[in-house]
Every structure is written in C-alpha cells, then in structure tokens.
C-alpha positions as CSV (number, residue, x, y, z in Angstrom):
1,X,-114.3,-32.9,47.3
2,X,-115.2,-30.2,44.9
3,X,-115.0,-27.5,47.6
4,X,-111.6,-28.6,48.7
5,X,-110.2,-28.4,45.2
6,X,-111.9,-25.0,44.8
7,X,-110.3,-23.8,48.1
8,X,-106.9,-25.0,47.0
9,X,-107.2,-23.2,43.6
10,X,-108.3,-20.0,45.5
11,X,-105.2,-20.4,47.7
12,X,-102.9,-20.7,44.7
13,X,-104.5,-17.6,43.1
14,X,-104.0,-15.6,46.4
15,X,-100.4,-16.7,46.5
16,X,-99.9,-15.7,42.9
17,X,-101.4,-12.3,43.7
18,X,-99.1,-11.8,46.6
19,X,-96.0,-12.9,44.6
20,X,-97.1,-10.6,41.7
21,X,-97.6,-7.7,44.1
22,X,-94.1,-8.2,45.6
23,X,-92.5,-8.4,42.2
24,X,-94.2,-5.1,41.3
25,X,-93.0,-3.4,44.5
26,X,-89.5,-4.7,43.9
27,X,-89.5,-3.4,40.3
28,X,-90.8,0.0,41.3
29,X,-88.2,0.2,44.1
30,X,-85.5,-0.6,41.6
31,X,-86.7,2.0,39.2
32,X,-86.7,4.7,41.9
33,X,-83.3,3.6,43.0
34,X,-82.0,3.8,39.4
35,X,-83.4,7.4,39.0
36,X,-81.5,8.5,42.1
37,X,-78.3,6.5,41.8
38,X,-77.8,5.8,38.1
39,X,-74.4,6.9,36.8
40,X,-73.9,8.7,33.5
41,X,-73.0,6.5,30.6
42,X,-69.8,7.6,28.9
43,X,-68.0,6.6,25.7
44,X,-64.7,7.5,24.0
45,X,-63.8,6.7,20.4
46,X,-60.6,7.6,18.6
47,X,-60.3,8.1,14.9
48,X,-57.4,8.5,12.4
49,X,-58.1,10.0,9.0
50,X,-55.1,10.8,6.8
51,X,-52.8,11.0,9.9
52,X,-55.2,13.5,11.6
53,X,-56.3,12.2,15.0
54,X,-59.6,13.0,16.8
55,X,-61.3,11.8,19.9
56,X,-65.1,11.6,20.1
57,X,-66.4,11.7,23.7
58,X,-70.0,11.1,24.7
59,X,-72.0,11.4,28.0
60,X,-75.5,10.2,28.3
61,X,-77.9,10.7,31.3
62,X,-80.6,8.0,31.2
63,X,-82.5,9.4,34.2
64,X,-85.7,11.0,33.1
65,X,-86.2,13.1,36.2
66,X,-82.8,14.1,37.5
67,X,-80.1,16.3,35.9
68,X,-76.5,15.4,36.5
69,X,-73.9,18.0,37.1
70,X,-70.4,17.6,35.7
71,X,-67.6,19.3,37.7
72,X,-64.7,18.3,35.4
73,X,-64.1,16.4,32.2
74,X,-60.9,15.8,30.2
75,X,-59.0,13.4,28.0
76,X,-55.6,11.9,28.9
77,X,-53.5,10.3,26.1
78,X,-50.4,8.4,27.2
79,X,-48.3,5.5,26.2
80,X,-50.4,2.3,26.4
81,X,-48.1,0.6,28.9
82,X,-47.4,3.7,31.1
83,X,-48.4,3.8,34.7
84,X,-51.5,6.0,34.9
85,X,-50.7,7.4,38.4
86,X,-47.2,8.4,37.3
87,X,-48.8,10.1,34.2
88,X,-51.2,11.9,36.6
89,X,-48.3,13.1,38.8
90,X,-46.6,14.6,35.7
91,X,-49.8,16.3,34.7
92,X,-50.3,17.6,38.2
93,X,-46.8,19.0,38.3
94,X,-47.3,20.8,34.9
95,X,-50.6,22.2,36.1
96,X,-49.2,23.3,39.4
97,X,-51.7,21.1,41.4
98,X,-50.7,21.0,45.0
99,X,-52.7,18.0,45.9
100,X,-51.0,14.6,46.3
101,X,-51.8,12.2,43.4
102,X,-52.4,8.7,44.7
103,X,-55.3,7.5,42.6
104,X,-57.4,8.6,39.7
105,X,-60.0,10.2,42.0
106,X,-57.2,12.8,42.7
107,X,-57.2,13.8,39.0
108,X,-60.4,15.9,39.6
109,X,-58.1,18.8,40.6
110,X,-56.7,18.9,37.0
111,X,-57.9,22.2,35.5
112,X,-56.7,24.1,32.5
113,X,-58.1,26.2,29.7
114,X,-55.9,24.7,27.0
115,X,-54.4,21.4,26.0
116,X,-51.2,20.4,27.6
117,X,-48.5,18.1,25.9
118,X,-45.7,16.7,28.1
119,X,-42.5,14.9,27.0
120,X,-43.7,13.8,23.6
121,X,-45.8,11.0,25.3
122,X,-48.6,12.7,27.3
123,X,-51.6,14.8,26.4
124,X,-54.1,16.4,28.8
125,X,-57.1,17.9,27.0
126,X,-59.7,19.7,29.1
127,X,-63.3,19.3,27.8
128,X,-64.9,22.5,29.2
129,X,-67.9,21.9,27.0
130,X,-69.3,19.4,29.5
131,X,-68.9,21.5,32.6
132,X,-69.0,25.1,31.4
133,X,-71.4,25.1,28.6
134,X,-73.8,22.5,30.2
135,X,-75.0,23.4,33.7
136,X,-76.8,20.0,34.1
137,X,-77.1,17.1,31.8
138,X,-80.8,16.1,31.6
139,X,-82.3,13.1,29.8
140,X,-80.0,13.5,26.9
141,X,-76.8,12.4,25.1
142,X,-74.0,15.0,24.6
143,X,-71.0,14.5,22.4
144,X,-67.8,16.4,21.9
145,X,-65.0,15.8,19.4
146,X,-61.5,17.1,20.0
147,X,-58.2,16.7,18.1
148,X,-54.9,15.3,19.1
149,X,-51.8,17.0,17.7
150,X,-49.8,13.9,16.7
151,X,-46.7,16.1,16.1
152,X,-46.5,16.2,19.9
153,X,-46.1,12.4,20.2
154,X,-43.5,9.8,19.2
155,X,-44.8,6.8,17.2
156,X,-46.5,4.2,19.2
157,X,-49.6,2.9,20.9
158,X,-51.5,5.4,23.1
159,X,-54.2,4.8,25.6
160,X,-56.8,7.6,25.3
161,X,-58.9,7.9,28.5
162,X,-62.0,10.0,29.0
163,X,-62.6,11.1,32.6
164,X,-65.6,12.8,34.1
165,X,-66.2,14.0,37.7
166,X,-69.6,14.8,39.1
167,X,-71.0,15.9,42.4
168,X,-70.4,12.6,44.3
169,X,-66.6,12.7,43.7
170,X,-66.8,9.3,42.1
171,X,-65.3,9.6,38.7
172,X,-66.1,7.6,35.6
173,X,-63.6,6.8,32.9
174,X,-63.4,4.8,29.7
175,X,-60.6,4.1,27.3
176,X,-59.8,3.6,23.6
177,X,-56.5,3.0,21.7
178,X,-54.9,5.2,19.1
179,X,-51.8,4.2,17.1
180,X,-49.6,7.1,16.1
181,X,-47.2,6.6,13.2
182,X,-44.9,9.5,12.3
183,X,-44.0,9.7,8.7
C-alpha cells in the first residue's frame, strides 16, 4: 500500500513538472511575441494656462531589444462632434494630397513643415521631432509639447488627436479634449 501511494505522489509530481514546463514555454513564447509585435504606447494631454493652449505628446517603446521607426506623427485638432474623415479630406485638400481619404490609415500621406489652420475649426500640426530627429525609438519614452494658436479657432470643444505611423502602416492614435473660450 505504501508503494502505491508513493507511486501516485510521484505521478502527481511528474504532472506538475510537465504543467510547470508548459507554463514556462508559454510565458517565454509570449515574451518573444511581445518583443516583435508590441505597439508603441502613446499619450496626448492638453493644457490651458492663462488662455495659452499646449498639447503634450508622448511615445514609449517598451521593447528592450527592437527599435521602432516612426514615419509620420502629427496632431489634429477639430470640433469635438466633427466627422474625422471629412476633417481629413479638408486637410488633404489643403496639403495637396492626391490620395483618396477613406479612413484614418490614409492620413499617413499628410506631410507639412508647418502648422496648418483651416476654417477656424481645424488645426494640423506636424511633429517632425518624432520622425526626423529620432531615427528609431529604442527602449525609451519621448515627449514633445506643441502649442495651439487659439486665435485660429472659434469658441467650443475641440478633440485633439495624436497620430503616429510606423513601418507596418498600422497607425496608432489617441485623443484628449480642449475647451477654447475666446475673450
């Protein structure tokens, strides 16, 4: 009877070893997958101090081994309830972009060396810092603060979106709100 109990305990220990080994392999596989496929983390935060508006953008690469290249980065500010694709079409027209704008992936074509304000309700602000000054983003966090000239806007609520485009053509974006009050 003692040997049967001992054999059963040995079987349980062997099963636990196998389960632990499988869990380790799965964890390792996930970490390798993360290193290759992890997206950049991005953040946007608006600020109003004494009727001066700024936008803080942030990009973080959490991969310890792979640099990430940014092909384009910009901020779009527009009325909170405006259709983003229609906003993109207006920006494309003003930047003389020949591509058809059907979705936000098409915004990657937007290039300019200066901020663009349209119809007192749209701002396009290129962030060359991320793709001209930084060849590849390593295991680091980069920030950039830009200003919004509120004299180019009517009073109201504005969605401020931060877009980045990398090598894979899949963009990332995030949004914050800014309330502009003209005095």
